[in-house]
Residue, then its C-alpha position, 0 to 999 in steps of 0.5 A: m821549854n821553860i822548866t818550872v820549879e813544879e816540874i822539878r818538884r815532880v821529878i824529885v818526888a818521883s825519883a827520891g820520895a816526898p820531902e821529909s820536912g813539912a814545907s808547904d808548896a809555897d816554901f818548897a822552891d826556896t827550902s834547902f835540899d838539906e832541910l827537905g831531907y834530900e841528900s847527895l844520892a837523892l840529887m843524883e837520882t833526880a839528875s838522872a831523871i832530869e836527863r831522861e825526861f828533859g834531855v838535860s845532863v847536869p854536871d855533878d859539880l853544878l848539881f851540888e852547887a844548887r841548894t834549893p829546888r828553885e836553884l836546880a830549876e834555874l840550873v836545868r834551864s840554863t844548861k838546856e839553853a847552853a846546849a841548844a846554843 
């Protein structure tokens, strides 16, 4: 399964609320979580939602290395692929 940035956006908004910044849909993927207004608690809630929805457990240390939604989507994909291998 290819986990997209749009799927990550949907999970983030559902678990942590809409972004505080006015980032357009096109800019959302590459806007930092800080700029979007998502702090560590929001990312932890998002990680829990990702685990429930996609069956992927993202380690906290890797979770906080992801700086943007695109990086988080890539992390979730690679974590899922590694678990399947």
